[in-house]
N, C-alpha and C positions, 0 to 999 in steps of 0.2 A: 606628471599629470597629463601631458599631451599624449604620451604613449597609451595611458589607460583610457583616455577618451576615444582615441582611434580604435582601440581594441573593442570597446563596448559598442561603438557605432557599427563597425564591420560585422560584429556578431549579430546586431539587429538587422543589418542588410541581408546577411546570410540566411537567417531564420525567418524573417518576416517578409522580406521583399523578394519572394520567389516569383519569377515570370510565369505567365500562363503557358501550358504545354505547346500551344501553337506558335508562340513567339520563338521558341527554340529552333523551329524548323524554317523560319523566315530567311536566315542567312547562315552560312557555314563559318567555321573557324578561319578558313583561308580568306574569307571576304571581309574580315573585321577592319583591316586597314582601309580598304576602299569605301566601306560603308561609313567609316568614321568621318569622311569628308562632309557628309550630309548634315549631321548634328553640329560639326565645326562651323559650317556656313551659317546655321541658325543661331549659334552663339555669337558670331560676328555681327549678324544683322539685328541682334537683340530679341530674337524670337524666344530664346531661352535666357532667363535673367540669372546672372551669377551674383551681381551686387544688388542687394535689396535693403534700402534704408541704411546704406553705409556699411552693411555687413556682408560677408561672403557666404553663399549657400550653394548646395548641390542641387541643380534643377531636376536631376533624375532620381532623387531620393526624397521627394516631397512627402510630407505626412508622417515622417519618422520623428523619433524622440529628439535626436540631435539635429538642429537646423543651422546654427551659426558656427562658422569656422574661422580660424586664422588662416593666413595664406598658406603656410607650410602644412597645416593640418589638412586643408582642402586638397592640396596637390598630392600629399601622401595618400589620402583617401582615393583620389581619382586614379593614381598609379597602381594602388593595391587592387582595386576592383578590375582595372583593365588587364591585369596579369593574374586574375583570380582563378579559383579551382574550376573543375569541370561542372560543378553544380550551378555555376552562373551561366546565364544565357549569352550567346554570342552578341546579341543586340545590346545587352547591358554592358558588355566589355567594350564594344565599339563606342557607345555613348560616353563612357568614362575616359576612354582613350582620347576622344575629341576634347573633353573637358581639360585633361592634363595638358594637351597641346595648346589649348587656348590660354590657360593660366601661364604657361611658360613663355608664350610669344606675345600675348596682348596685355597681361597684367603684371608681368615680372617687374617692370620699372616702378610701379605704384605700390605694390604690396609685398614684394619679396623681402624676407627678413634675412639680413646678412649674418655672417658668423659673429659671435660675441667678440667685441674688441677688447684687447688686453688693456690693463691699467698702465698708463704711460705718464711720465712727468709732463708738467704743463709747458715746459720750455720748447720752443719751436725747433731747437737744435736736436732734441732727442725724440721728436716725432718720427715713427717708422715710415719710411718711404717705400713704395712698392719695388723700386729698383735697387734699394740698398742691399748689399750682400753681407750676410752675417755668417758666423760660424754656428752651426746647429748640431747637437744640442747647444742651447745658449750658454756662453762662457764669458767670464770676466777676467781681466788681466790686471794684476797689481805688481808694480815694480818698486822695490825698496833698496836704494843704494846704501852701502855701509862705509863708514870711515875705518881707517886702519886701527883707530883707537877704540872703536866700538867693541864691547865685550859681551854683547847680547846676541851674537850670531847664532849660537846654538838654540836660543829661544825662538828666534825668527825662522829658523829652518824647521821648526816643529809644526806639522799640519794642524794639530789641535789648537795651537795658538791662533792660527788664521781662521779656523772654524769658529772660534769664540769671538774673535775680533769682527768677523764678517757675519755674525749670526743674525743680525737684523735684516740681512738681505736673503736669508734662508737658502744658502747653497746646499746642494746634496753631496758634494765632494770637493776637496781642496788638495791640490798637488803643488809642492814647493820644490823649486830648482835653484841651484847655486851657479851663477854665471861668474866664473872666477876671473876671466880677463877684464870684465867690467866691474868686478867686486859688487855684484848686484844680486839680491834675492828676488827671484821671479815666482809669482804665485798665480796659478790658474784655478779659478773657482768655477765649478760646473753647476748649472741650475736645471730646473725641470724643463722638459722639452715642450711644454705647453705655453700658452700665452702668459700664465702667471710667472713662469721662469723668465720670459722675455722682459716682463715688467720689473722683476728683481734685478736683472742684469743692467737694464737702463737706469734703474734707480741707483745702482752702485756707481755707474758712470756719472750720473748727475750729482751724487754726493761729492765725488772727487772734483768735479767742475766747480762746485760751490767753494771748495777749499783751495782752489787754484792749483790743483794737482791732476789735471787732465792729461790726455795723451799729448796734446799740443805743448803743454809746459814741460812734459818729460822729454820731448824731442828737442826743445829749445835749450833746456838746462842739462842735458845729458853730459856726463863727465864731470859735473860739479861735485863737490865733496859734501853737500848738504844731505843729511840722512833723514829723509821722509818718504812716505809711500805715495805713488802715483797710480791711478786706476782708470780703466775704461772698458768698454764692451768689445769683445773680440770680433774683428771683421776680416774681410778678404786680405787686407794688407798684412795683418798679423798671421793669417793662415799661410800666406806665401812667403813669409820672412824666413831668413836663415837662422840657425841656432836651435836650441832645445825647445823654445816656445813654438816655433813654426813646426818642428817635427812632431811635437805632442798634439798640436791642434790638427794637423793633417792626418794623424793616426786615429784620434778619438772622435773627430767631427768631420763635417763636410759643409761646403758653402751652399747656402740657400737664401733666396730672396723672400721677402714677406709675402709677395703675391704667390710664389710657389707653395709656400706653407698653407696659405689661405685656400688655394685651389685643392691641395691634398686633403685638407680638413673637409672641404665641401664634398669631395668624392667619397671620403669615408662616411660622411653623413648620408649621402645617397645610397651607399652600399648597405648601411644599417637599415635605412628605410625599406629598401627592397627585401632585405632578409626578414624584417618584421612583418612586411606584407605577406611574404610566403608563409611564415609561421602562423599568421592569423588565418590564412586560407586553409591551411592544414587543420587548424583547430576547429574551424567552421565545419569542415568535412566530418571530423570526428564527432562533433556535436550533433550533426544531422543523423549520423549512424546510431548514436546513442539514443536520440529522440525516437527514431524509427523502431529500434529494438524495444524501447520502453512502451511505445504505443501498441506494438504487437503483443507484448507480454500482458499489458493491461486488458486488451481485448480478449485474449485467451482466458485470463482469470475471470473476467466478467461472464464469458460463455460457460465456463465450468460452474460458476455460482448459479447461473440461470438454470443449467441442467440439473444441478443438485436440488434447487428449489422446486422445479417441476416434478422431479422424482418423489420428493417428500409429499407434495400436494396430491400426486396421483396415488401414492401409497395410503395416505390418510383417507382419501375418497373410497378406494377399493376396500379398505379395512371397514369403513362404516357400512358399505353395502353388504359385505360378507356377514357382519354382525346382524344386520337386519334380516337377512335371509336365514341365518342359523336360528334366530329367535322364532321366526315364523314356522320353521320346520319342527322345532321342539314343541311349540305351542300346539301344532296340529296333532302331533303324536300323543301328547298328554290329554288333549281333549278327546281323542278317540278312545284312549284307555279309560278315562272317566265315564264316558258314555257307555261303554261295554260293561264296566263294573256296576253302574246303576241299573242297567237292564238285568244283569245276572242277579243282583240283590232283590229286585222286584219280583222276578220269577220264583226265586227261592222262598220269598215271603208268601206268595200265592200258594205254592205247594204246601207250605206249613199250615196255612189256614184250611186248605182242602183236607189235609190229614186230620185236623181237629174235628171238622164237620163230619167226616166219615166215622170217627170214633163215637160220636154222639148218636149216630144212626144204627149202632150195633143191636139195639133193642127192637129194631123193626122186623118185619116178617122175613121169612127165608128168601122170598123173592127179592125183597129189598136187600137182604144180605148178599145174594148173588150179584145183584147190581153193584153193590158197594165193592165186592171183590173184584169185579171187572174194572171198576173205576180205580181201585188201588193198583191193579196191574198196569193200567194206563199211566197212573201217576208215577209208579216205580220206573216205567220205561222213560217217562219224561224227566224224572229225577236223574236217571243215568245220563240222559242227554245233557242235562244241565251241568252234571259233574264233569262230563267231557268238555263242555264249554268252559267250565271253570279252569280245567286243566289247560285248555288252549289259552285262556286268559293269562295263566301263570307263565306260559311260554312267551306270550307277548310281552309280559313284564320283564322277563329275562332278556328278551330282545332289546327292550328299551335300555336296560342296564348296559348291555353290550354296545349299543349305539353310543351311549354316554362315554363308555370307556374308549371307544374308537375316536370320539371327538377329543378326548383328553390326549390320546396318543398323537392325533393330528395337530393339536395345538402345540405340543412339545416339539414336533417336527417343524412346525411353522416358526416357532421362536428360534430354533437353531438355524433355520434358513434365513431368517431376518438378520441374525448375527453374521452369517456367511455373506449375505447380500451387502451389508454395511462394509465388511472387510474387502469385498470385491470392488465396491464403489471407491474405497480409498485406493485400492490397487489400480483401478482404472484411471483415477486422477493422477497417480504417480506415473503410470505409463504415458499419459498424455503430456505431462510435463517433460518426461524423458524424450519423447518424440520431438517436442518443440526445441528442447536443448540440442538434440542431435541436428535438427534442421539449422539452428543458429550456428553450430560449429561448422557444418558443411558450407554455409554462406561465408563464414570467416575464412575457411580454407580456400574457397574459390576466389576471394578478394586478395588474400595475402600470399597464396601458394604460387610457385612457379609452374607453368603448364608443362615444362619439360622435365620437371623433377619427378623421378620415378617414385621416390619415397612418399611425396605428397599424393601422387596418384593412388598408390597402394593404400595410404591412410584414408583417402576419400572413398575408395572402394569398400574398405572394411566398415567405415561409418555408414555408407549406404546400405550394406548388408544388415548391419545392426538395426538401422532404421526400419527396414522391411520386416525384420523379426519382431520388432516392437509393435508395428502396425498389425501384424498377424495376431500377436498376443492380445492386443486391444480388441480386435474383432471377435475372437473367441470369448473373451471376457464379457463383451456386450451381449453375445448370444446366450451365455450362461446366466447373466443377470436377468435377461428377458424371461428365460424358462423358470428361474427361481421366483420372480415376481408373479408369474401366472400361478404357480403352485401355491405360493403364499396366499394370494387372494382367494383361491378356492378353499384352502384349509381354514382361513379366518372366517370366511362366509359360513362354513358348516359349523364351526365352533360357536359363533355368535347366535346362529339359529338354534343350536342345541341349548344354549343358556337361556334364551327367551322362552323356549318351550318348557324348560324345567321350572322357570318362574311361574308360568301359567298353570302347570300341573300340580305344583306344590302349594299353590295359594289355597288356604283354607285347611290343608292337611296338617301343616306344621305351624307352630306359633313361637312366641318368645320363650315358652317353657322348654323347648328343645334347643340343642346347641346350634343347629342349622335350620334356617327357615326363610320365609319371605317377609321382608319388612317394607312397609310403604314409606318411602322417603318423603320427608316434609310433613308427616302426620304426627300429631300429638297422641301417641298410642298409650303412653304411660300416664295414668291419672294421679299417681302417688304424689308428685310435687304439688299439684293443685289441691288435693285433699289435705295434705299436711298444712298448707298455708291457710285453708279455710277452717281447719280444726282449731286454730289459734283464735278465731273470731266467733265461730258458731258452735252450736251443740252438735252432737254426733250425727243426728238425723239431718239437721240443716246443712252440716258440712258436706255431706254426700251430694245433696242437690246443688249447693252453691259451687262445689268443686267441679261437677259435671258442666254446669252452666259457664263457669269461668273458662274451662278447657275448650268448650264449644265456641265461645266468643273469640278466643285468640286463634282458634283454627280458621275461623272466617277471616280474621285479619291477615293471617299468613297467606290464605288463598287469594286475597285482594291484590290484583296486579297493579292497582294505582298506588299502593304503598310500597315505596322503594327504600327501605332502611339500609342501603349499602353504600360503600365508598371504595375507590380504587387506591391501592398502595403499590409503590414501585413505579418504574418508568419503562417504556419500550415493551419488548417481548416479555419482560419479567413482571409486568404489572398484573396484579390479581385483585379480585373484587371480594371484599370482606364485609361483615356486618358492622354498621356504624354504631358504636356504643353511645354516641352522642345524640342519636335519634330521640326526639321528644317522647314518642310512645314508649320506647324501650326504657328510657330513663324513668318515666312515670311508673311503668310496670315494676321495675326494680325497686323503686322507693315505696310502692304501695304493697306489693306482695312478696318481696324478698328475692334473694339471690337464686334460690333453687328454681322458682318459677321462671325467672328471667333467663337462666341457662337453658331450661327446657325449650323455651320459645326461640332462643338464639340458635340452638342446635337444629331445630326444625327449619328455621329460615336458611341456615347454611346448606342443609340438605336440599331444600326446594330450589335454591339458587344454583346448586350444582347440577341437579337432575332435570329440572323443568322450569327455568327462569322466565320463560315467555308465557306458558300456559298457566302457571301457578296452581297446579293440582298435583296431588301425590302420585308417585310412580313406584311400582313394585320393583324390588331388587333382592337378589339372593344375599343373605346376611349371616354372618357368624356372630351369634348373640354372645357366645362365650368370650370372644376376643373383642367384640364391639366394633367390627369393621365389615367391609364387603367380603363375602365368601368367594373363594376361588372355585373354579370348576372341579379341581382335584378334591377339595374338601367336600363338595356336594356329592360327588360320586362315591367317596369313601363313606359318607353318612348313609346314603341310600343302600349301599352294599352291605354295611355292617349293622347299622342301628335300626333300619326299618324292617328287616326280615322277621325278627320276632313278632312284630306287630301284625304282619301279614298272616303268620301261622295261627295266631290267636283268633283272627277274624274268620279264617277258613275252618 
């Protein structure tokens, strides 16, 4: 738990407590020891408070999540920061170095937490003394003399017997020796080398003391024939003794005092703390690098998204402008054609009337006939001129058709360019990501590579060359995108202008009886649903009047901008506006006049909301009446080329 708390706090210090850039330049790394004297004096004088309300705190990391420390947690924190990574400021290292020194010199007696004490028996005789010399790893000795009449020698010489007998003391190993000259079985039990092993060894000694079989009794009664076991904890006297016991102890163990072992454990603990501090610093450096890389990638992704959004908005705006310009151009062409056609028809009609009047005057006098002949000649000359004008008009019509065909071709080219532009946009984004990836790899090579390693230098050179190639490809792709966008805007402008002109010129010439024509969106053009509904209530003559009146009334309702029978379905960008079936007027219309009338009004409302929701007046649109949808420019061109030519020949 302590280690986890230290790790979390040091991560917080590394990521959140970054000094301002100017603090880094105040002192250098070589001046840390000298500078640490200043905060150390402030700690001694109480300017910096370490103990606050009975708890220990770091005065240099105020405002952070972790505030309260135990003594060894705080000294580990101060030591870790003072030996921190290069990302820490020299001033911050000096402050924490002074804190570590203050804790070790001023507060060690009050708050230092010693090493955990081993479990020891309560008897004063078995309390470990700092100067006592023991055999380490901890060992216990059991001496069991045998009588000549004893027949269980083989059992007592078995180490498994002693492991089982001494199992409550948890020995890790048991060695049995036969001392023939004394007729004694000697057992050396080895315990764990930590404090729990020491507790087990002293517990064994205490057990034999309670039974009156300690080392003291063994020395006093040595040589007696009584067969029972004596035991004690191995010490320096046993280590230096002669015989198999002394040889084994000197070979397998060594003499150590309790204070020596305590000091070694403390050194091991400090070594572990330093190692953990170093690991935490390295982890903090890696976290900073990862955070920097993440922020850089996030900024790049945001920039790419913004560029894509700007391109889409610019494309939509240019498309709208091109559509408007194309419609104005086509409108002007069709208006000119209609004006010339009307003038030609008026002149032909006047010539026809003049010819009829001349025929009536044939019965006049010769003089009058001569005058009539002269007028006929003039009329014939004028007729020839009009025919020539008609021929020129036909040529103009053909030019209009060619212009429409040209707009169709340009539209197909624009669509292919749009697809190409989208592909190149994806390619551009891929190139940008590759460039950023190469930059990141170069940065990693610079941080991790050896400057004298020729292989690293060659790899970095190749990656730099590859990066320059990707940048060149990206610049060419951006130039190509710009050219394609310009051409696309020009083509769409001409196409939309042509469509608007066709709508204006074909208005009145074609109707619902032809496959292709102009439909006024949002207008109730079909009276049939209203007449059918009225025929069910009125006579034939009255049904006609009532049907027209009903249709006119609902057309006014549709054009009324204050009536908004619509609702939104979906969320976000996918939200669409549809006719609200629960609107009171529509529900009343459906219940009173039936499904057919209701559907006709609903369709007109949908068209009005799509083409002119703000103005609420009908808008002309090229329409494919056979398919019941908006006509494409290709369908209109095909209809004009194939279906309208026979009509023109009949008129001429």
